[in-house]
Structure formats: C-alpha cells, structure tokens
MDAnalysis code that builds the backbone (N, CA, C; Angstrom):
import MDAnalysis as mda
import numpy as np

u = mda.Universe.empty(246, n_residues=82, atom_resindex=np.repeat(np.arange(82), 3), trajectory=True)
u.add_TopologyAttr("name", ["N", "CA", "C"] * 82)
u.add_TopologyAttr("resid", np.arange(1, 83))
u.add_TopologyAttr("resname", ["UNK", "UNK", "UNK", "UNK", "UNK", "UNK", "UNK", "UNK", "UNK", "UNK", "UNK", "UNK", "UNK", "UNK", "UNK", "UNK", "UNK", "UNK", "UNK", "UNK", "UNK", "UNK", "UNK", "UNK", "UNK", "UNK", "UNK", "UNK", "UNK", "UNK", "UNK", "UNK", "UNK", "UNK", "UNK", "UNK", "UNK", "UNK", "UNK", "UNK", "UNK", "UNK", "UNK", "UNK", "UNK", "UNK", "UNK", "UNK", "UNK", "UNK", "UNK", "UNK", "UNK", "UNK", "UNK", "UNK", "UNK", "UNK", "UNK", "UNK", "UNK", "UNK", "UNK", "UNK", "UNK", "UNK", "UNK", "UNK", "UNK", "UNK", "UNK", "UNK", "UNK", "UNK", "UNK", "UNK", "UNK", "UNK", "UNK", "UNK", "UNK", "UNK"])
u.atoms.positions = np.array([
    [87.801, 86.984, 95.487],
    [88.657, 88.360, 95.722],
    [88.474, 88.883, 97.140],
    [89.385, 89.361, 97.583],
    [89.450, 89.894, 98.997],
    [88.966, 91.209, 99.007],
    [87.967, 91.503, 99.863],
    [87.252, 92.717, 100.147],
    [87.867, 93.465, 101.247],
    [87.963, 92.812, 102.378],
    [88.423, 93.441, 103.501],
    [89.778, 92.672, 103.985],
    [90.804, 93.214, 103.967],
    [92.028, 92.649, 104.322],
    [92.194, 92.506, 105.854],
    [91.793, 93.431, 106.643],
    [91.845, 93.363, 108.141],
    [91.150, 92.288, 108.623],
    [89.981, 91.786, 108.023],
    [89.094, 90.597, 108.561],
    [89.308, 89.571, 107.609],
    [89.940, 89.424, 106.533],
    [90.160, 88.639, 105.544],
    [88.939, 87.976, 105.012],
    [87.985, 89.093, 104.541],
    [86.669, 88.659, 104.088],
    [86.727, 88.892, 102.506],
    [86.151, 87.836, 101.982],
    [86.105, 87.933, 100.477],
    [84.712, 88.282, 99.780],
    [84.616, 88.413, 98.677],
    [83.384, 88.886, 98.005],
    [82.402, 87.587, 98.296],
    [82.831, 86.460, 98.025],
    [81.837, 85.307, 98.480],
    [81.392, 85.329, 100.029],
    [82.279, 85.649, 100.853],
    [81.811, 85.782, 102.201],
    [80.768, 86.776, 102.356],
    [81.115, 87.990, 101.825],
    [80.002, 89.046, 101.822],
    [78.651, 88.568, 101.304],
    [78.863, 87.932, 99.971],
    [77.530, 87.502, 99.246],
    [76.827, 86.577, 100.190],
    [77.576, 85.858, 100.803],
    [76.782, 84.623, 101.610],
    [76.069, 85.345, 102.857],
    [76.782, 86.362, 103.335],
    [76.081, 87.151, 104.575],
    [74.947, 87.975, 104.022],
    [74.855, 88.492, 102.936],
    [73.801, 89.191, 102.411],
    [72.626, 88.243, 102.165],
    [72.968, 87.090, 101.581],
    [72.080, 86.187, 101.381],
    [71.114, 85.665, 102.632],
    [72.084, 85.499, 103.637],
    [71.627, 85.056, 104.975],
    [70.556, 86.253, 105.519],
    [71.270, 87.373, 105.486],
    [70.476, 88.494, 106.091],
    [69.208, 88.657, 105.357],
    [69.058, 88.626, 103.792],
    [67.933, 89.027, 103.293],
    [67.017, 87.736, 103.442],
    [67.467, 86.463, 103.721],
    [66.514, 85.194, 103.805],
    [65.912, 85.448, 105.339],
    [66.481, 85.947, 106.168],
    [65.902, 85.991, 107.473],
    [65.134, 87.046, 107.923],
    [65.342, 88.215, 107.189],
    [64.742, 89.508, 107.649],
    [64.179, 90.147, 106.405],
    [63.007, 90.711, 106.549],
    [62.308, 91.249, 105.434],
    [62.828, 92.488, 104.790],
    [63.430, 93.322, 105.671],
    [64.012, 94.638, 105.071],
    [65.352, 94.846, 105.954],
    [66.306, 93.999, 105.795],
    [67.673, 94.330, 106.547],
    [68.433, 95.579, 106.052],
    [69.112, 96.032, 107.162],
    [70.017, 97.278, 106.831],
    [71.273, 96.519, 106.373],
    [71.575, 96.594, 105.125],
    [72.668, 96.029, 104.439],
    [73.788, 96.912, 104.553],
    [74.201, 97.524, 105.555],
    [75.510, 98.479, 105.738],
    [76.751, 97.516, 105.949],
    [77.839, 97.775, 105.624],
    [79.052, 97.199, 105.963],
    [78.983, 96.570, 107.501],
    [78.686, 97.491, 108.393],
    [78.671, 97.026, 109.850],
    [77.843, 95.789, 110.044],
    [76.617, 95.683, 109.675],
    [75.755, 94.757, 109.857],
    [76.263, 93.459, 109.010],
    [76.690, 93.661, 107.766],
    [77.154, 92.480, 107.066],
    [78.444, 91.879, 107.679],
    [79.337, 92.596, 108.118],
    [80.515, 92.196, 108.696],
    [80.057, 91.550, 110.038],
    [79.061, 92.021, 110.713],
    [78.613, 91.468, 111.983],
    [78.016, 90.152, 111.838],
    [77.330, 89.865, 110.598],
    [76.772, 88.569, 110.345],
    [77.917, 87.543, 110.137],
    [79.105, 88.103, 109.685],
    [80.229, 87.139, 109.615],
    [81.143, 87.039, 110.936],
    [80.578, 87.629, 112.004],
    [81.323, 87.529, 113.234],
    [82.627, 88.542, 113.200],
    [82.601, 89.527, 112.238],
    [83.695, 90.359, 112.316],
    [83.074, 91.889, 112.574],
    [84.250, 92.672, 112.626],
    [83.739, 94.072, 112.647],
    [84.688, 95.155, 111.988],
    [84.185, 96.303, 111.481],
    [85.008, 96.969, 110.690],
    [86.279, 97.577, 111.652],
    [87.420, 97.653, 110.844],
    [88.642, 98.080, 111.599],
    [89.049, 99.544, 110.917],
    [89.778, 99.299, 109.985],
    [90.361, 100.588, 109.222],
    [89.388, 101.318, 108.385],
    [88.288, 100.567, 107.905],
    [87.328, 100.992, 106.953],
    [87.565, 101.438, 105.594],
    [88.805, 101.285, 105.303],
    [89.271, 101.565, 103.957],
    [88.602, 100.686, 102.881],
    [88.141, 99.560, 103.264],
    [87.353, 98.651, 102.281],
    [85.851, 99.145, 102.196],
    [85.499, 100.054, 102.810],
    [83.968, 100.370, 102.699],
    [83.470, 100.558, 101.435],
    [84.270, 101.353, 100.537],
    [83.663, 101.583, 99.234],
    [83.462, 100.264, 98.219],
    [84.564, 99.322, 98.508],
    [84.220, 98.037, 97.861],
    [83.368, 97.230, 98.548],
    [83.444, 97.250, 99.884],
    [82.221, 96.365, 100.451],
    [80.896, 96.885, 100.138],
    [80.733, 98.108, 100.104],
    [79.244, 98.607, 99.528],
    [78.880, 98.101, 98.255],
    [79.755, 98.240, 97.304],
    [79.740, 97.805, 95.991],
    [79.419, 96.318, 95.802],
    [80.190, 95.587, 96.699],
    [79.914, 94.094, 96.680],
    [78.602, 93.789, 97.315],
    [78.218, 94.592, 98.378],
    [76.938, 94.323, 99.091],
    [75.835, 94.474, 97.947],
    [76.016, 95.648, 97.351],
    [74.921, 95.959, 96.292],
    [74.719, 94.868, 95.172],
    [75.881, 94.414, 94.810],
    [75.968, 93.216, 93.688],
    [75.339, 91.839, 94.168],
    [75.710, 91.703, 95.530],
    [74.952, 90.401, 96.117],
    [73.521, 90.650, 96.261],
    [73.138, 91.904, 96.596],
    [71.682, 92.062, 96.848],
    [70.957, 91.986, 95.444],
    [71.609, 92.572, 94.480],
    [70.846, 92.327, 93.176],
    [70.919, 90.822, 92.687],
    [71.966, 90.072, 92.892],
    [71.871, 88.644, 92.625],
    [70.756, 87.867, 93.454],
    [70.632, 88.406, 94.775],
    [69.690, 87.651, 95.669],
    [68.310, 88.004, 95.031],
    [67.853, 89.067, 94.580],
    [66.699, 89.595, 94.107],
    [66.404, 88.942, 92.785],
    [67.320, 88.756, 91.918],
    [67.253, 88.045, 90.670],
    [66.924, 86.599, 90.859],
    [67.549, 85.941, 91.788],
    [67.533, 84.596, 92.044],
    [66.101, 84.321, 92.611],
    [65.684, 85.140, 93.470],
    [64.321, 84.943, 94.114],
    [63.219, 85.287, 93.296],
    [63.473, 86.023, 92.403],
    [62.388, 86.424, 91.326],
    [62.306, 85.121, 90.405],
    [63.352, 84.504, 90.046],
    [63.322, 83.466, 89.182],
    [62.630, 82.086, 89.890],
    [62.663, 82.066, 91.212],
    [62.160, 80.858, 92.010],
    [60.795, 81.107, 92.438],
    [60.468, 82.463, 92.477],
    [59.025, 82.882, 92.874],
    [57.895, 82.774, 91.769],
    [56.949, 82.126, 92.033],
    [55.814, 81.921, 91.022],
    [55.215, 83.345, 90.605],
    [55.090, 83.617, 89.433],
    [54.362, 84.916, 89.332],
    [52.818, 84.594, 89.056],
    [52.057, 85.337, 89.638],
    [50.443, 85.244, 89.625],
    [50.082, 85.662, 88.182],
    [49.236, 84.783, 87.754],
    [48.703, 84.907, 86.340],
    [47.713, 86.118, 86.295],
    [47.839, 86.901, 85.364],
    [46.778, 88.115, 85.188],
    [45.556, 87.487, 84.781],
    [44.683, 88.420, 84.755],
    [43.185, 87.808, 84.477],
    [43.016, 87.295, 83.134],
    [43.741, 87.877, 81.995],
    [43.636, 87.484, 80.723],
    [44.272, 86.094, 80.503],
    [45.232, 85.652, 81.414],
    [45.995, 84.484, 81.265],
    [45.323, 83.278, 82.042],
    [44.314, 83.457, 82.866],
    [43.784, 82.486, 83.757],
    [42.930, 81.610, 82.847],
    [42.811, 80.349, 83.146],
    [41.941, 79.573, 82.558],
    [40.650, 79.386, 83.282],
    [39.567, 79.579, 82.576],
    [38.326, 79.820, 83.257],
    [37.614, 78.348, 83.357],
])
C-alpha cells in the first residue's frame, strides 16, 4: 500500500526503515521525518502523516513482537534446575 504519494513510499518501505532504526539505535525517534530520512526522502506536503504515523506504530509493534519471540526469556527461580 502506498503511504506517501509524493515520495512513493509504501507501508513495506516504512516498515523496513523502522526495523533498521530500531536495530541500530536503542531508542530512536520514530517520527515521520526520521523514518523518511532513513529512506533518503523528506516530507513534502505532509498529508500522509496520519497514515505514516499509524504505519510506523504498526511496524514498531511488529518489531517488538518479533524481538520478543527471538529473545530468550530468563528462567525464574522456581523454574531453574538446581
């Protein structure tokens, strides 16, 4: 789905940029300006910002879910083998 017509950015493009920013920085500022910048673009008319912000949030949630699935969970004291 096209999110930004001015820059021809898709939801997949934005998702990839969010994943890259989250992977390379502990606490990135995921505003449209920074996400677009990661893609080598800059906001033009800004009419896409409401959809871009929603797409960024969805991509961030997918990234968090994926990282939780791949991160080992420490065992609690009751579940440790002595």
